[in-house]
C-alpha positions in Angstrom: -142.2 -74.1 7.4 -142.7 -76.8 10.0 -140.4 -76.5 13.0 -138.7 -79.9 12.6 -138.0 -79.4 8.9 -136.9 -75.8 9.5 -134.3 -77.1 12.0 -133.1 -79.7 9.4 -132.8 -77.0 6.7 -130.9 -74.7 9.1 -128.5 -77.4 10.2 -127.8 -78.3 6.5 -127.3 -74.7 5.6 -124.9 -74.2 8.5 -123.0 -77.3 7.5 -122.5 -75.8 4.0 -121.6 -72.4 5.4 -118.7 -74.1 7.2 -117.3 -74.7 3.7 -117.9 -71.1 2.6 -121.0 -72.2 0.6 -124.2 -70.0 0.8 -126.2 -71.8 -2.0 -126.7 -75.5 -2.4 -128.5 -77.6 -5.0 -130.2 -80.6 -3.7 -131.3 -83.2 -6.2 -131.7 -86.5 -4.3 -135.5 -87.3 -3.9 -134.7 -88.7 -0.5 -133.0 -85.5 0.7 -135.8 -83.5 -0.8 -138.3 -85.6 1.1 -136.2 -85.1 4.3 -136.5 -81.3 3.9 -140.0 -81.0 2.6 -142.0 -84.0 3.6 -143.0 -84.4 -0.1 -142.3 -87.6 -2.2 -141.9 -86.7 -5.9 -140.7 -88.9 -8.7 -139.8 -86.4 -11.5 -138.2 -89.0 -13.8 -135.7 -87.3 -16.1 -137.1 -83.8 -15.5 -135.3 -81.2 -13.4 -136.2 -81.6 -9.8 -133.9 -79.5 -7.6 -134.2 -77.8 -4.3 -132.2 -74.6 -3.8 -131.1 -74.2 -0.2 -130.0 -70.7 0.9 -127.7 -69.9 3.8 -130.6 -68.7 5.9 -132.3 -72.1 5.5 -135.0 -70.9 3.1 -135.6 -73.1 0.1 -136.9 -72.8 -3.4 -138.1 -76.0 -5.2 -137.8 -76.2 -9.0 -140.3 -78.9 -9.9 -142.3 -79.8 -13.0 -146.1 -79.1 -13.0 -146.9 -82.7 -13.8 -145.4 -84.0 -10.5 -145.4 -80.9 -8.2 -147.1 -81.3 -4.8 -150.3 -79.3 -4.4 -148.9 -77.5 -1.5 -145.5 -77.4 0.3 -145.2 -75.6 3.7 -141.4 -75.9 3.8 -140.2 -74.5 0.4 -141.4 -71.9 -2.1 -142.5 -73.8 -5.3 -141.0 -72.7 -8.6 -143.2 -74.7 -10.9 -142.3 -75.0 -14.6 -144.0 -76.8 -17.5 -142.6 -79.0 -20.2 -141.1 -76.7 -22.9 -140.0 -74.1 -20.3 -136.3 -73.8 -19.4 -136.2 -74.8 -15.8 -132.4 -74.4 -15.6 -132.6 -70.9 -16.9 -135.1 -70.1 -14.1 -132.6 -71.7 -11.6 -129.7 -69.8 -13.0 -131.5 -66.6 -12.5 -131.6 -67.2 -8.8 -128.0 -68.2 -8.4 -125.0 -65.9 -7.7 -121.6 -66.6 -9.3 -119.2 -68.3 -7.0 -119.3 -71.4 -4.9 -122.4 -73.5 -5.1 -122.9 -76.8 -3.3 -124.0 -79.7 -5.5 -125.4 -83.0 -4.2 -124.3 -86.2 -5.8 -127.7 -87.0 -7.4 -127.7 -84.0 -9.7 -127.2 -85.1 -13.3 -123.9 -84.0 -14.8 -125.8 -82.8 -17.9 -127.9 -80.5 -15.8 -124.9 -79.1 -13.9 -122.9 -78.5 -17.1 -125.8 -76.7 -18.7 -126.4 -74.7 -15.6 -122.7 -73.6 -15.6 -123.1 -72.4 -19.2 -126.2 -70.4 -18.3 -124.5 -68.9 -15.2 -120.8 -68.3 -15.9 -118.6 -68.1 -12.8 -120.3 -71.0 -10.8 -117.8 -73.0 -8.8 -119.3 -76.4 -7.9 -118.5 -77.8 -4.4 -119.3 -81.4 -3.4 -122.2 -81.0 -0.9 -122.9 -84.7 -0.3 -120.6 -85.2 2.8 -122.0 -82.1 4.5 -125.6 -83.2 3.8 -124.8 -86.8 5.0 -123.4 -85.5 8.3 -126.7 -83.8 9.0 -129.0 -86.6 7.8 -127.1 -89.3 9.8 -128.1 -87.7 13.1 -131.8 -88.7 13.5 -134.3 -86.5 15.4 -137.0 -88.0 17.6 -139.6 -88.1 14.8 -137.2 -90.1 12.6 -136.2 -92.5 15.4 -139.9 -93.2 16.0 -140.5 -93.9 12.3 -137.4 -96.2 12.2 -138.7 -98.2 15.2 -142.2 -98.4 13.6 -140.7 -99.6 10.3 -138.6 -102.2 12.0 -141.5 -103.5 14.2 -143.7 -103.7 11.1 -141.1 -105.7 9.3 -140.9 -108.1 12.2 -144.6 -108.6 12.3 -144.9 -109.1 8.5 -142.2 -111.8 8.4 -143.6 -113.5 11.5 -147.1 -113.8 10.0 -145.7 -115.0 6.7 -143.6 -117.8 8.4 -146.5 -118.8 10.7 -148.7 -119.3 7.6 -145.9 -121.0 5.5 -147.3 -123.4 3.0 -144.7 -125.9 1.5 -146.7 -125.9 -1.7 -145.5 -122.3 -2.3 -142.5 -121.6 -4.5 -139.9 -119.2 -3.5 -141.5 -116.5 -5.7 -145.0 -117.3 -4.3 -143.8 -117.0 -0.7 -142.2 -113.7 -1.6 -145.5 -112.4 -3.0 -147.3 -113.6 0.1 -144.9 -111.7 2.2 -145.6 -108.5 0.2 -149.3 -108.9 1.2 -148.2 -108.8 4.9 -146.5 -105.4 4.3 -149.7 -104.1 2.9 -151.3 -104.9 6.3 -148.6 -102.9 8.0 -149.2 -99.8 5.7 -145.7 -100.4 4.3 -144.5 -100.7 0.8 -141.4 -101.9 -1.0 -140.0 -101.2 -4.5 -138.1 -104.6 -4.5 -139.4 -108.1 -4.0 -138.2 -110.1 -1.0 -135.3 -112.4 -1.6 -136.5 -115.9 -0.8 -134.1 -118.9 -1.0 -135.0 -122.6 -0.4 -132.4 -125.4 -0.1 -129.4 -125.0 -2.4 -130.5 -121.5 -3.3 -129.8 -120.4 0.3 -126.1 -120.9 -0.4 -126.1 -118.2 -3.0 -125.5 -114.6 -1.7 -127.9 -113.1 -4.3 -130.1 -115.9 -5.3 -132.9 -115.1 -7.8 -136.1 -116.4 -6.3 -137.9 -118.7 -8.7 -140.0 -121.8 -8.8 -138.1 -124.0 -6.3 -140.1 -125.6 -3.5 -139.0 -126.6 -0.1 -138.1 -130.1 1.1 -137.9 -131.3 4.7 -134.6 -130.2 6.3 -134.0 -127.4 3.8 -132.7 -124.0 4.9 -135.0 -121.1 4.1 -133.3 -117.7 3.9 -135.4 -114.6 3.6 -133.8 -111.2 2.9 -136.6 -108.6 3.3 -137.6 -105.2 4.3 -140.0 -102.4 3.5 -140.6 -98.7 3.7 -142.8 -96.9 6.3 -143.3 -93.2 5.5 -139.9 -92.9 4.0 -138.0 -95.0 6.5 -136.9 -98.4 5.5 -136.3 -101.6 7.4 -134.1 -104.5 6.3 -133.3 -107.9 7.7 -132.2 -111.4 6.8 -133.4 -114.5 8.6 -132.6 -118.2 8.3 -135.0 -120.9 9.4 -135.2 -124.6 8.6 -138.2 -126.5 7.4 -139.4 -129.1 9.9 -136.0 -130.2 11.1 -132.4 -129.1 11.3 -129.4 -131.4 11.4 -126.4 -130.9 13.7 -124.4 -128.9 11.1 -127.3 -126.6 10.4 -127.8 -126.0 14.1 -124.1 -125.2 14.5 
């Protein structure tokens, strides 16, 4: 286990121990990535990290999406057709078990049937308290993500072409994130003119006119750490009310 992630796992286990919980089920892919460094999209399959009181972890993950290696957790790989929850139940003790909010209720109910005597405890607040305190590596990644976001939007605005529609400018901005080695799962929100007055405008085919407000709500992800900002500029000129 890497030193930084070992510290994270230990802090999280200690946070749960304060509630009298010695076994915790982590289901959020973001928390799993925080503890393992691995980014896995398991879809509707069981994807659960079992955290023990000593900070050791066992990861129940399907063979189709399992990482090739994982330094930070023991991999318990199952295949389609195998009962992953039965495997998990076999490693749990009756009594209090921490459960993160992202665990599907269907999985939890089935697990409780397979392991009578489990008493679920909400683990999300304790996990959040640990994750909200960023270590130096995380702070550096957040700064890099924010700086990349700044550069991407600055380049896009410097190359602004009034022939672009809102949607086309948004696609052009996505290209700038590629140059920053960043990605986003959502398109930038680009609003021209009247669309800038709508809090959640749907970017479309509108084109800019002189004096229009241009609002861009954008951000992207760098190695698991997201940036986000909204900026307002005016095309060619701004009247007194716009400046105010």
